[in-house]
Each structure stands twice: as structure tokens, then as C-alpha cells.
N, C-alpha and C positions, 0 to 999 in steps of 0.2 A: 626858471622853470619854463619849458616850451609851452606855447599856446596852440591849441588845436584850431585849425581854420578849415571851413568848408566853403568853397566858391559857390555863390548863388547862381552863377551862370552855367557852369559845367559840372557842378557837384563834386569836383575834385577835393580830396582831403589831404592836408599836409600840416606840418608844424613849423612855427617860426619862433624865434627868440622873443622872450618877454619884453626886450627893449623896443620892439616894434608895436607894442600894444597901443591901440587907438589910432595907428597911422594907416595910410593908404599906400597901395602898391599894386603892380600887375600880378595876375594869377600866373604861376609858372606853366600852366597847361594851356589855357585859352587866352591869356594876356589881357583879360578884362580887369578893370580897376576894381579892387575890393578893399574893404576896410577891416583891419585886424581888430578883433574884439579885445576889450580890456580884460584884465584878470577878473574884475567884478562881474563881467557879463558871461563868464563861462558857466555852463550848467554842471552842477555837482550832483551825483547820484548817491544818496545815503542808504545805508543798509536798513532793511525794514525794522531791525531791532532798535534803531535809534529813535523810533517813534512808537514803540510798543507801549500801550497804556496811556497814550496821549502825551508823553513827555520824552525827554532825552535820557531819562534814567531807565536802564534796563534791569528788569527783575531777573535775578539769577538764583539758582539753587545752591546748596552747600558746596557743590563741585564746580561752581563757576559757570554752569550752563544756563543760557537764557531760558526763561519760563514764559511761554506765550500761550495765552488763552485761546483755544480754538474757536472759530466762528460757528455759532449755533445755527443749525438749519432745521427748518420744519419738515418733517418727513411724513409721507403718507403711509401709515402703518396699517396693514390689513391683517386682522386676526382670523384664525380658523373659524371662529364663531360667525364672523361676517361672511366668509365664504359659504358656510353652511346655510346662513340666512338667505343669501342671494340665490343659492341653489334651490332652496325650498320655495322661494317666490317664483322662480322660473318654472319649477316643476308644477306649482299650483296653477300657473298660467296655462301650461300644456294640458293639465287635467281639465281646466275650464274649456279647452278645445273640444273635449268629448261632449260637454254640455251643449256647445254650439252645434255639434253634429247631430245630437239627439233631437235638438229643437228644430233642425232643418234650416239653419240660418247660414250655412256655409257659402251660399251664393249671394248673400246680402252684402251690397257694396259698403254700407256704413259699418257693418260688423267687421268686414275684412280690413277696412281702413283703420278702425280703432284698434284692431288686433295687431296690425303691423306697427302702429305707433307705440302701443303698450309694450310690445316685445322689444322694440328699439330702446325704450327707456330702461326696461328690466335688465337687458344684457349689456348695455353700454358702460355702466359704472363698473361692474365686476370685470368686464373684459378690459377696461382701462387699467384696473389694478393689476391685471395679469400681464399685459403687453407693454406697460410703460417701462422706461429705463430706470432701474433702481439706483443708478448713480446720480440721477438728477433729483431735485427737490420734489417735483410733481405738483399738480394742481390740487386744490382742496377748497372746502367751504362753498360759499355762494358762487365763487368764480367757476368752480368745477360744475356745479349744478346748472348754471346758465349755459355753459358750453355743451354739456351733455344734452340739454334741451334742444339746442340747435342741431347737434349731430343726429339726435333721434329723429327730428323732423326731416332732415335730409335723407336719412336711411329709409324712413317710411315712404318718402316721396319717390325714391328709386323704384319701389314696387308700383307706386301710382303711375309713374311715367310709362312703365311697361303696359299697365292696364289701359291707359289712354291711347297709346299707339295701337295696341291690339284692337280696341273697340272702335276707335275713330278712323284709323287709316288702313287697317287690315281686315275690316269687316268681322271682327271677332275671331279670326283665325291667326295663329302664330306658329310657324314651323320652327324646327330646330335651326335651320339656316338663318331664318329671319331673327331668331333670338340671338344667335352669335353675332349678327350684324348690329343690332340696336342695343343689346345689353351692355357692351363695354363702356359706352359713354356715361350712363348714369352710375355705373359701378365705379368708374374712375373718378367722377365728381364726388361721390360719397367717400371714397378712400382719401382723396386730397383734402376734403373738408375735415375728416378725422385727423389727418396729418397736421393741418394748420391749427385747428381749434383745440385739440387735445395734446398738441405738441409731441406727437409720437413720430418716430422715424417712419419712412414710407413703408418699409416692409412690415413692421408691427401694425401700422395703420391699415394695410391691406388685410392682415390677419384679423384685425378687430372687426372690419366690415364683413369678412368671410364668416366669422363667428355668428354675427347677426343673421347672415343669409342661411347658415346651417340651422339655426334655431327656428327661423321663419319657415323653412322647407319642412322641418319636422312638425311644426304647427299645422301647416297645410295638409300634411298626410293624416294627422290626428283628426282634423275636422272633416276629412273625406274628400279633399281635393287632390289633384295631381301635384307632384313635388314642384313642378314648374308650370307656368301658365301656357302650356303648349296645346296645339290642336293637331293631332296626328291624323293624316288622311286615312279613310277606311281601308284603302288598298294596301297599306303598309301593316306588317305584323306588329302587334303590341309588344 
């Protein structure tokens, strides 16, 4: 039976007679000296069914077909009740925004920061359930909670970064052009964080962050602020 040989120098593949097993000779391509492996050193690939059930005995049905037990996977199953619960929580948070507006706290920095972080927590979990790949197992339990906490912090910090730049470097004024220049960086960081931590594809990760932005913009409108933290010059029409 011929023995398959791979030259370690040039990676050429060829077969030799089994009578040369264990002997040395020149490679027919690069002429380097190689050692022909013995029959015992050859790698044999066994069919998966040879090891099903941890033994070489294959379980078969009455028709002689192998019976293999599928690998059990833990799936993240989201029920309609959970979607309704999350929707109710987000709605309650938006309704709470009216309370902030009535109390006149819409310009309070602490209230805005807590609101941005709370919304990030509230929308990140259901948005993950919507945008994740159903073909994959998905995150769950304490691992998901920990990663959601980090993502929520980064999402809220993206608004904080705009506020810091606006107040510290731009004297409290932020035009549309300035927003287009400085906003992509924190948004990209937030989307990449979602991509890495929640293991979403980049497209769904961007949509996940966009869902948070849309919810936050709606919250700003409810509490009586502009949709975006812009300062429009008086000479321009609103």
C-alpha cells in the first residue's frame, strides 16, 4: 500500500511504495533529504460515527441508519410577554419624562445624566434580543447583565462627551457642522463596544446604538429639550 509523503522543505506531496517505509531519500522536487514515515506514523481519519456515544459501537435504527444525539444548545428565548414588559418599562420611563418637565428639571445635569444611563439600561436588553443573530447561541444570565452594564455606560457616556465638548471647548454653543464633526467618534466607539461586548455583527450593533439614540431623542423632546444639543444662531430660521 503506498505511503503518502509531504516534504518538510518544499511541501511537495507524493506517494512511495511501502517498502521504503522508515528510509531516507531525496525529495523528487527540491532534492532535500527526507525520511519516509512508517505505516504506524500515518495519520488516519475516522468517521465521526466511529466515536459516537464515546465508543466504537455505532447506534443504529431498524433500517441500519446511525442514530446520533444532537448537541444541546442553550437558546435565548424571548416571549411576547417579555417584549410587552420591556415596552411597558420604556413607556413608563418616557412618561416619567413628563414629570421631569413639569418639575422644571430638564436642564439639571444630574437628572439628564441619570436619564441617559437609565434609558441605556432599559433599551439595551430588548434591543439585543431583537438584533442578535438567531443562529447563534447568544449571551444569557449574569454574563449578559455584566456586558449590558458596560454597554449602557458607554452609550450614556457618548452623550456626556457631547455635553463636555459643547460646554468646555465650544462655550456652550454647538452648530450642526460642529456636531457632524465631533459626533461620529463617540458614536463609532459606542457601536464598536456593542459589536465586541454583545457579539453582534457590526450592522446590527450600529442599529442597536441607533435604537438607543432614537429613544434618547424622544426622551429629550418629552422633557422639553431640543432633539439634539444644538445651538442655532438667531439669524438662521428655525
